[in-house]
C-alpha positions in Angstrom: 9.3 6.2 -18.9 6.7 8.3 -18.0 6.9 11.7 -19.4 10.7 11.3 -20.8 11.5 13.5 -23.7 8.5 16.2 -23.5 7.7 19.1 -21.3 5.1 18.8 -18.2 2.9 21.1 -20.7 2.6 18.7 -23.3 2.4 16.1 -20.9 -0.7 17.8 -19.0 -2.6 18.7 -22.7 -2.3 14.8 -23.8 -3.9 13.9 -20.3 -6.6 16.1 -20.3 -7.4 15.0 -23.6 -7.9 11.8 -22.5 -9.5 13.1 -19.2 -12.1 14.3 -21.0 -12.5 11.2 -23.2 -12.5 9.3 -20.2 -15.1 11.1 -18.7 -17.1 10.4 -21.8 -16.5 6.5 -21.3 -16.5 6.8 -17.4 -13.3 5.4 -16.8 -10.5 6.2 -14.8 -6.7 7.4 -16.6 -4.0 5.8 -14.7 -0.4 7.6 -14.4 0.7 5.4 -17.3 0.9 5.9 -20.8 0.1 3.1 -23.1 -2.4 0.7 -23.4 -2.9 0.5 -19.3 -4.1 4.2 -19.6 -7.3 3.7 -19.3 -9.6 1.5 -16.6 -13.4 0.8 -16.3 -14.7 2.8 -13.1 -16.2 0.0 -11.2 -17.6 1.7 -7.5 -19.9 4.1 -7.4 -20.3 6.3 -4.2 -23.0 4.3 -2.7 -20.1 0.9 -3.1 -17.2 3.3 -1.5 -19.7 4.3 1.4 -20.4 0.3 1.6 -16.6 -0.4 1.8 -15.6 2.0 4.4 -18.2 0.8 6.7 -17.0 -2.0 6.5 -13.5 -1.5 7.6 -14.8 0.6 10.3 -16.2 -2.8 12.1 -14.3 -1.9 14.9 -15.3 1.7 15.6 -18.8 1.5 14.9 -20.1 2.2 18.2 -17.4 5.1 19.2 -19.2 6.4 15.9 -22.4 5.9 16.8 -21.5 7.7 19.9 -20.3 10.7 18.2 -23.0 10.8 16.2 -25.2 11.0 19.1 -23.2 14.1 20.9 -22.9 15.4 17.6 -26.7 15.8 17.4 -27.0 16.9 20.6 -24.7 19.7 20.0 -26.1 20.4 16.4 -29.7 20.6 18.2 -28.9 22.9 21.1 -27.0 25.2 18.9 -30.0 25.8 16.9 -31.7 27.8 20.0 -29.8 31.4 20.1 -32.0 32.7 17.6 -35.2 32.0 19.3 -34.0 33.7 22.4 -32.9 36.9 19.4 -36.7 36.5 18.9 -38.0 36.9 22.2 -35.3 39.8 22.8 -36.4 41.4 19.9 -39.9 41.2 20.3 -40.7 41.0 24.2 -37.7 42.8 25.3 -36.8 45.7 23.4 -40.6 45.6 21.7 -44.0 45.3 23.3 -45.3 42.0 21.9 -45.6 39.6 24.9 -44.1 36.1 25.0 -45.8 32.8 22.6 -46.7 30.5 25.1 -44.7 27.6 23.8 -41.4 29.8 24.8 -41.0 28.9 28.8 -39.4 32.4 29.6 -40.0 35.3 32.5 -42.7 37.8 31.4 -41.0 40.5 33.2 -38.8 42.3 30.4 -35.6 42.9 32.9 -35.6 38.9 33.8 -36.3 38.0 30.3 -33.2 40.1 28.9 -31.4 38.8 31.9 -32.2 34.8 30.6 -31.3 36.1 26.8 -27.6 36.7 28.0 -27.0 33.9 29.9 -28.8 31.8 26.9 -26.8 33.2 24.5 -23.7 33.2 26.3 -24.1 29.7 27.7 -26.2 27.6 24.9 -23.2 28.2 22.5 -20.4 26.8 25.2 -23.0 23.6 25.8 -22.9 22.7 22.6 -19.4 22.9 22.3 -18.1 20.9 25.1 -20.9 18.5 24.1 -19.6 18.1 20.4 -15.5 18.0 22.0 -16.7 15.4 24.1 -18.0 13.1 21.1 -14.8 14.7 18.9 -12.2 13.2 21.0 -13.9 9.8 21.1 -13.9 9.8 17.3 -10.4 11.0 17.2 -9.2 8.1 19.2 -11.1 5.9 17.1 -9.9 7.3 14.0 -6.4 6.8 14.8 -6.5 3.4 15.6 -8.6 2.4 12.4 -5.6 5.0 10.4 -2.8 2.1 12.3 -5.6 -0.5 11.2 -6.2 0.2 8.0 -2.3 0.5 7.1 -1.3 -2.6 8.8 -4.2 -4.0 6.8 -3.0 -2.7 3.3 0.7 -3.6 4.6 0.1 -7.3 5.1 -2.2 -7.8 2.1 0.5 -6.3 -0.1 2.9 -8.7 1.7 0.8 -12.2 0.4 0.0 -11.4 -2.6 1.8 -13.2 -5.5 5.6 -12.6 -6.2 4.9 -11.2 -9.6 2.5 -8.8 -8.6 5.0 -7.6 -5.5 7.9 -7.3 -8.1 5.3 -5.1 -9.7 5.0 -2.8 -7.0 7.6 -0.2 -6.8 9.4 0.0 -3.3 8.3 4.3 -3.5 4.9 3.7 -5.4 4.2 0.9 -1.9 5.4 3.8 0.4 2.8 6.2 -0.9 0.0 3.1 -1.0 0.3 2.6 2.9 1.3 6.5 4.3 -0.8 8.3 1.8 -4.1 6.4 0.3 -4.4 3.9 3.5 -3.8 6.6 6.0 -6.2 9.1 4.2 -9.0 6.8 4.6 -9.5 6.9 7.9 -10.6 10.6 7.7 -13.6 10.0 5.7 -15.1 9.4 9.5 -14.9 12.9 9.5 -15.3 14.3 6.3 -17.6 11.9 5.2 -19.9 11.2 8.6 -19.3 13.3 11.4 -19.4 17.0 9.8 -22.1 16.0 7.6 -24.0 14.5 9.7 -24.1 17.8 12.0 -24.3 19.9 9.0 -27.7 17.4 7.8 -29.4 17.9 11.4 -28.6 21.5 11.5 -30.4 21.6 8.3 -33.5 19.6 8.9 -33.7 21.2 12.1 -33.8 25.1 10.6 -36.5 23.4 8.0 -38.7 22.1 10.4 -38.3 25.7 12.6 -39.0 27.7 9.3 -41.9 24.8 8.2 -43.6 26.4 11.7 -42.8 30.0 11.7 -43.9 31.0 7.6 -44.2 28.1 5.1 -43.2 30.1 3.0 -39.8 30.0 4.2 -39.5 26.1 4.4 -40.6 26.7 0.4 -37.8 28.7 -0.4 -35.3 26.6 1.3 -36.3 23.9 -0.5 -34.9 25.6 -3.4 -32.1 25.2 -3.0 -31.9 21.4 -3.2 -32.0 21.3 -7.2 -29.3 24.1 -7.1 -27.0 21.1 -4.8 -27.7 18.6 -7.1 -26.6 20.5 -10.0 -23.6 21.3 -8.2 -22.7 18.2 -7.4 -23.0 16.4 -10.8 -21.5 19.7 -12.9 -18.4 19.3 -10.4 -18.0 17.1 -7.8 -18.2 13.8 -10.2 -15.6 15.2 -12.3 -12.8 16.0 -9.0 -12.5 12.2 -7.7 -11.3 11.1 -10.8 -8.4 13.8 -11.0 -7.5 13.3 -7.6 -7.4 9.1 -8.3 -4.9 9.9 -11.0 -3.1 12.7 -9.0 -2.1 9.9 -6.7 -1.5 7.6 -8.9 1.2 10.0 -10.8 2.8 10.6 -7.2 3.1 7.0 -6.3 5.3 6.8 -9.5 7.5 9.8 -8.4 8.4 8.7 -5.1 8.8 5.1 -6.7 11.1 6.6 -9.4 12.4 9.2 -7.0 13.6 5.5 -4.5 14.9 3.7 -7.4 17.1 6.8 -7.9 18.9 7.1 -4.8 19.1 3.6 -4.7 21.0 3.3 -7.4 23.3 6.5 -6.9 25.8 4.2 -7.7 24.9 4.1 -11.3 23.7 7.1 -11.5 26.8 9.2 -11.0 28.7 6.4 -12.8 27.0 7.5 -16.0 26.3 11.3 -15.1 23.0 11.6 -15.0 21.8 13.0 -12.0 20.8 16.5 -13.8 18.9 13.7 -16.5 17.3 11.8 -13.4 16.2 16.1 -11.3 14.5 16.9 -14.5 12.4 13.3 -14.8 11.8 14.5 -11.3 10.8 18.0 -11.7 8.7 17.2 -14.8 6.6 14.5 -12.8 6.1 17.0 -9.9 4.9 19.9 -12.9 2.6 17.2 -14.1 1.3 16.4 -11.0 1.1 20.5 -9.6 -0.9 21.3 -13.4 -3.4 17.9 -12.2 -4.1 19.7 -8.8 -4.2 23.2 -9.9 -7.3 21.5 -12.0 -8.6 19.8 -9.6 -8.3 23.2 -7.4 -10.2 25.6 -10.3 -13.4 22.6 -10.0 -13.1 22.7 -6.3 -13.0 26.8 -5.8 -15.8 26.8 -8.5 -18.3 25.4 -6.0 -17.2 27.5 -3.4 -17.3 30.4 -5.5 -21.1 29.8 -6.5 -21.8 29.5 -2.7 -20.3 32.4 -1.5 -22.7 34.2 -4.4 -25.2 32.3 -3.1 -25.2 32.4 0.4 -25.7 36.8 0.1 -28.1 36.7 -2.5 -30.4 34.1 -0.4 -29.9 36.5 2.6 -30.8 39.2 0.6 -34.2 37.7 -0.7 -35.3 36.9 3.1 -34.9 40.1 4.2 -36.8 41.7 1.6 -39.6 38.9 2.1 -39.2 39.5 5.8 -38.9 43.7 5.3 -42.0 43.3 3.5 -43.7 41.2 5.4 -42.9 43.3 8.8 -44.2 46.4 6.7 -47.3 44.6 6.2 -47.7 43.7 10.0 -47.6 39.8 9.1 -44.6 39.5 10.8 -43.0 41.1 13.9 -39.2 42.0 14.1 -38.1 39.3 16.2 -39.5 36.9 13.4 -37.6 38.7 10.7 -34.7 38.7 12.8 -35.1 34.6 13.6 -35.7 34.0 9.9 -32.5 35.9 9.0 -30.5 33.8 11.6 -31.5 30.6 10.7 -31.5 30.8 6.9 -28.0 31.8 7.4 -28.2 28.3 9.4 -30.0 26.8 6.2 -27.6 27.6 3.7 -24.3 27.1 5.7 -24.6 23.2 6.2 -25.9 23.1 2.4 -22.6 25.4 1.9 -20.3 22.9 3.6 -22.2 20.0 2.4 -20.7 21.1 -1.2 -17.4 22.0 -0.7 -16.4 19.0 1.8 -18.1 16.8 -0.4 -14.7 18.6 -3.0 -12.2 17.2 -0.2 -13.8 13.6 0.1 -13.4 13.2 -3.5 -9.6 13.2 -2.6 -10.3 10.6 0.6 -12.7 8.3 -1.8 -10.4 8.2 -4.4 -7.7 7.0 -1.4 -10.1 4.0 -0.3 -10.9 3.3 -4.2 -7.4 2.9 -5.0 -6.9 0.7 -1.6 -9.6 -1.1 -2.2 -8.1 -2.3 -5.4 -5.1 -3.5 -4.2 -7.3 -5.3 -1.1 -9.4 -7.1 -3.9 -6.3 -8.6 -5.8 -6.3 -12.4 -4.4 -3.1 -12.8 -2.2 -1.0 -15.6 -3.7 -2.6 -19.6 -3.8 -6.1 -18.2 -2.7 -7.7 -21.0 -5.0 -5.6 -23.9 -3.8 -6.8 -25.4 -0.2 -2.9 -25.3 1.8 -3.8 -26.3 5.1 -1.4 -29.2 5.9 1.1 -27.9 8.1 4.9 -29.7 8.5 7.6 -29.5 10.7 11.4 -29.9 11.1 11.2 -33.0 13.6 8.4 -34.6 10.8 10.1 -34.0 7.9 13.3 -36.1 5.8 14.0 -33.2 3.0 13.2 -35.4 0.2 12.0 -33.3 -3.0 10.6 -34.5 -6.0 10.2 -32.7 -8.9 7.0 -34.4 -11.2 6.8 -33.5 -15.0 6.7 -30.0 -14.5 5.6 -27.5 -16.9 5.9 -23.3 -15.9 5.4 -20.0 -17.2 5.7 -16.8 -15.2 2.6 -14.4 -15.4 2.3 -12.3 -17.5 1.2 -8.3 -17.2 -1.3 -6.3 -19.4 -0.5 -6.4 -23.0 -0.2 -10.2 -23.5 -3.3 -11.2 -24.1 -2.7 -12.8 -27.8 -0.1 -15.4 -26.5 -0.7 -18.5 -25.1 0.9 -19.8 -21.8 2.5 -22.7 -23.9 4.4 -20.4 -25.7 6.5 -18.8 -22.6 7.0 -21.7 -21.3 10.3 -21.6 -19.0 10.3 -24.9 -17.8 9.1 -28.0 -20.1 8.6 -31.5 -19.0 10.8 -31.4 -15.3 11.3 -34.4 -13.5 14.1 -34.5 -10.5 14.0 -36.8 -7.4 16.3 -35.6 -4.8 17.2 -37.8 -1.7 17.3 -36.3 1.8 20.8 -34.7 2.5 22.2 -34.2 -1.3 23.4 -31.6 -2.9 22.3 -30.7 -6.6 24.3 -28.2 -8.3 21.5 -26.7 -11.5 24.2 -25.6 -14.4 23.3 -24.2 -17.1 23.5 -20.9 -19.1 21.5 -17.7 -18.2 17.8 -17.8 -18.7 17.9 -21.7 -19.1 15.3 -21.9 -16.2 17.3 -22.9 -13.3 16.6 -20.0 -10.3 12.8 -20.8 -12.1 12.8 -24.1 -10.7 14.7 -23.2 -7.3 11.6 -20.5 -7.5 9.1 -23.6 -7.4 11.3 -25.7 -5.0 10.4 -22.5 -2.7 7.4 -22.3 -3.5 7.1 -18.7 -4.7 4.9 -20.1 -7.5 2.9 -23.2 -8.2 3.5 -25.2 -11.8 1.0 -24.8 -14.1 1.6 -28.6 -14.9 3.3 -31.4 -12.7 4.0 -31.0 -9.6 6.5 -30.2 -6.9 6.9 -33.1 -3.7 8.3 -32.7 -0.2 8.8 -36.3 0.9 5.4 -37.2 -1.2 3.1 -34.7 -0.1 2.3 -31.9 -2.8 3.3 -28.8 -1.9 0.0 -27.7 -3.1 -1.3 -29.2 0.3 1.1 -27.8 2.6 0.6 -24.3 4.6 3.2 -21.8 2.7 4.7 -20.2 5.8 5.0 -23.6 7.5 7.1 -25.0 4.3 9.2 -21.9 4.1 9.8 -22.3 7.9 12.1 -25.3 6.6 13.9 -23.4 4.0 17.1 -21.1 3.9 17.9 -19.5 1.1 21.6 -17.3 0.2 21.5 -15.4 -3.4 23.9 -13.7 -5.1 22.3 -10.5 -4.8 22.4 -10.1 -1.1 19.5 -8.0 1.1 20.3 -6.6 4.4 17.9 -4.4 6.2 18.7 -0.9 7.7 19.6 -2.3 10.9 22.2 -3.7 13.0 24.2 -7.2 12.2 22.3 -8.7 15.3 18.6 -7.8 13.9 19.5 -8.7 10.4 21.3 -12.6 11.4 18.2 -12.8 14.2 15.7 -12.0 11.8 15.5 -15.7 10.6 13.8 -16.5 13.6 12.2 -15.4 16.3 13.1 -15.2 20.4 17.1 -15.8 19.1 19.4 -14.9 22.5 22.8 -13.3 21.7 24.7 -16.3 21.8 22.8 -18.1 18.9 23.3 -15.0 17.2 27.2 -14.9 17.4 27.2 -18.9 17.3 25.7 -18.8 13.6 28.0 -15.8 13.0 31.2 -18.2 13.9 29.9 -21.0 11.9 29.8 -18.5 8.9 32.9 -16.9 9.8 31.6 -13.7 10.5 32.2 -13.3 13.7 35.7 -12.1 13.4 35.1 -8.9 11.1 31.6 -8.0 13.2 33.6 -7.5 16.3 36.0 -5.2 14.3 32.8 -3.4 13.8 32.7 0.3 15.4 30.1 -1.6 17.7 30.3 -5.5 17.0 27.0 -7.0 16.4 25.2 -3.7 17.3 26.7 -2.1 14.2 24.1 -0.1 11.9 24.7 -1.3 8.9 22.5 0.7 6.9 20.3 0.1 4.0 20.7 -3.4 1.9 24.0 -3.4 4.0 25.8 -0.9 2.2 28.4 -0.1 5.0 29.5 -3.6 4.6 31.8 -5.4 1.4 30.3 -7.9 -1.0 31.8 -10.8 1.6 30.5 -9.5 4.5 27.2 -9.5 3.0 27.1 -12.8 1.9 28.3 -13.9 5.2 25.9 -12.5 7.4 23.1 -14.1 4.8 25.0 -17.5 5.4 24.6 -16.4 9.0 21.1 -16.0 9.2 20.4 -19.3 7.0 22.5 -21.1 9.7 20.4 -19.7 12.2 17.1 -20.8 10.4 18.3 -24.2 10.6 17.0 -25.3 7.2 16.2 -28.9 5.7 16.3 -27.6 2.4 18.8 -24.8 1.2 18.8 -22.7 -2.1 22.2 -21.6 -2.6 21.4 -19.4 -6.0 25.0 -18.1 -6.8 26.7 -17.3 -3.5 30.1 -16.9 -4.0 29.7 -15.0 -7.4 31.6 -11.6 -8.1 33.7 -12.1 -4.9 37.7 -11.7 -4.5 39.4 -15.1 -4.0 40.2 -14.8 0.0 36.4 -13.8 0.2 35.3 -16.8 -1.9 37.5 -19.1 0.0 36.1 -18.0 2.9 32.3 -17.8 1.9 32.7 -21.5 0.4 34.2 -22.9 4.1 30.7 -21.5 5.5 28.9 -22.7 2.9 30.3 -26.1 3.8 29.3 -25.6 7.3 25.6 -24.5 6.5 25.4 -27.5 3.6 25.9 -30.8 6.7 23.1 -33.0 6.7 21.1 -30.2 4.1 19.2 -31.6 1.0 20.7 -28.5 -1.1 20.4 -26.9 -4.2 23.4 -25.2 -5.5 23.0 -22.4 -8.7 26.3 -21.4 -10.1 27.9 -20.3 -12.8 31.4 -21.5 -12.3 31.8 -25.1 -12.9 34.6 -25.4 -9.8 32.0 -24.4 -7.7 29.8 -27.5 -8.4 31.8 -30.4 -9.6 31.8 -31.9 -6.0 28.4 -32.2 -5.6 26.2 -35.5 -5.5 24.5 -34.8 -8.8 25.2 -32.1 -11.7 21.9 -31.1 -13.4 22.0 -29.5 -17.1 19.6 -27.1 -17.9 19.0 -25.4 -21.4 16.0 -24.5 -22.8 13.4 -25.2 -19.7 14.6 -28.5 -20.0 16.9 -31.4 -18.3 19.4 -32.0 -20.6 22.0 -33.8 -19.0 22.5 -35.2 -15.5 25.4 -37.2 -13.3 28.2 -36.5 -11.9 31.1 -34.9 -12.2 33.4 -37.5 -13.8 30.3 -38.9 -15.3 29.0 -35.8 -17.5 32.6 -35.2 -18.2 33.0 -38.6 -20.0 29.9 -37.7 -21.6 31.1 -35.0 -23.9 28.3 -33.0 -23.7 26.9 -30.0 -22.6 28.3 -30.0 -19.0 31.9 -30.8 -21.2 31.7 -28.0 -23.2 30.8 -25.5 -20.6 33.9 -26.7 -18.3 35.7 -26.3 -21.6 34.6 -23.0 -22.5 35.3 -21.9 -18.8 38.9 -23.2 -19.0 39.6 -21.7 -22.3 39.1 -17.9 -20.6 40.9 -18.5 -17.3 44.6 -17.9 -17.1 44.9 -20.3 -14.1 42.8 -23.2 -13.6 40.6 -23.7 -10.6 42.0 -25.5 -8.3 40.5 -28.6 -7.0 40.6 -27.5 -3.3 38.5 -24.9 -3.3 35.4 -27.3 -4.6 36.1 -30.0 -2.2 34.3 -28.3 0.9 31.1 -29.3 -0.5 32.1 -33.4 -0.7 33.9 -33.0 3.2 30.5 -31.5 3.8 28.7 -34.1 2.4 31.3 -36.5 4.3 30.8 -35.1 7.0 26.9 -35.2 7.3 
């Protein structure tokens, strides 16, 4: 666990040492300790800029329009200093207007023109800019939603082992903060800098026309900009990326702690969890202060530079006026334009510090989008439907090992096989019970049948068709899964049952609940089917959640059904109701039943005993009992520890379901 057993100060000092070394090696420090701590920095500013432009594909016309209005508004805003020159030279002074200035020569009329211009030009520039900014804001909000949707959809299509490594709170932070922040680059990376560039370019051109020495002085500022960028800004983005990684982990920890609050309270760990949360937040605060110092250093440098530059211009212009090389109006215009010259440079530099935060968010989003979705290398284009599928499942010489994370580079796949040379042929409508010790590979086999993974060797077939050639979503619409750890959403009872099929009517929902023996208890809830059951169904008992899950599976009308310990950890009354519900659900469907209690599976068509990733026995209950092997040993041990032998009638529902089917 991050930061466990040490203060945030010690953790931060270690981070700074690693950060310094990472800067030297051009690497990025992640949020976790250990061998995964660093990764090569793979994206430059220009690659991030190109990636953002691709993400903004639909909004490009609006971007162009906004930049055009920004250009026009900025050019209009450059005109007031010219009016000030006319005011000082030709209204307050006696010098004639230059030929290029189309204004009246009468001093009173000129005064009115200057006054009206000084009032209307900024107003016009504001209106023009506001028009484009409004259009761009709308486009940015649309892009905000589009990027978050794209990240959500891509994350939901990642391989299952990768999704399981994404902690729920961390995913929330990635979607809410990182994906949402990306769209803000439209202003900080394009709109605002473009206005500054136009203003800078226009100012340099005007200074060059009036006095080339002023242009040369302005250009001397550019090397200073480059130095500050290399010395400060390049250091900010890696720190901001690290901050986001720590915050993601912190959010994930908080989500996990509240999800497991019963366990936290059972072991009186409230204080410990609060300390972990506080330590992470203190560490993030120290990182943010570090980034703040880098950012404020840049701003302080420019806060000093602008007055110095203005003073230099005043000295130069003042001597020029005293020497009669310049007019007073020229000096006033010079001071105004120098301020306009240095202002955009300061804005570009300081805004670049905030852009680093958004580029770090974009970098993390691109990391996720760069990951391949599940089965990306397979050509799964064939579609199937209920009308064309019988439901025969065939497993041919399957070998499977779960993908491993970092730190396992020295191990070969053969050293970690979970299933080894497993073969099984299940006719349509058959009930197959998978029996064996924990970790034997029963759930893994069902994961392959559901095509949550593909085997490294061998294949799984549906009616003789390799699952690799079938489009995953098409195949999974034929599946129904009821697990021991039922997952229900924070919604109403009706919404949770209807999750199995779109466009479901209330009558179909009620009928599914009746078949699952859930209708009676649902009707007793405060609002019936419209009762909100809380996150993960926290307001329901274990048996009630199981029956809602069975109703959901009934509504899905699956061809292939997987029951993973669906009746474990229930009291006798709830288990009897669940078995009746399952008997209804299993009729006529190819069913795989995983159970540790052998009384649950004794009447299956076939019992498959798995141990060590291999099928060690296979047959009916009576056949395997007569064989006197593993299955008989499992049954004997259960009967030894049971005060009363499980009644056969409890398990007879499976046989009845098969007979009815």
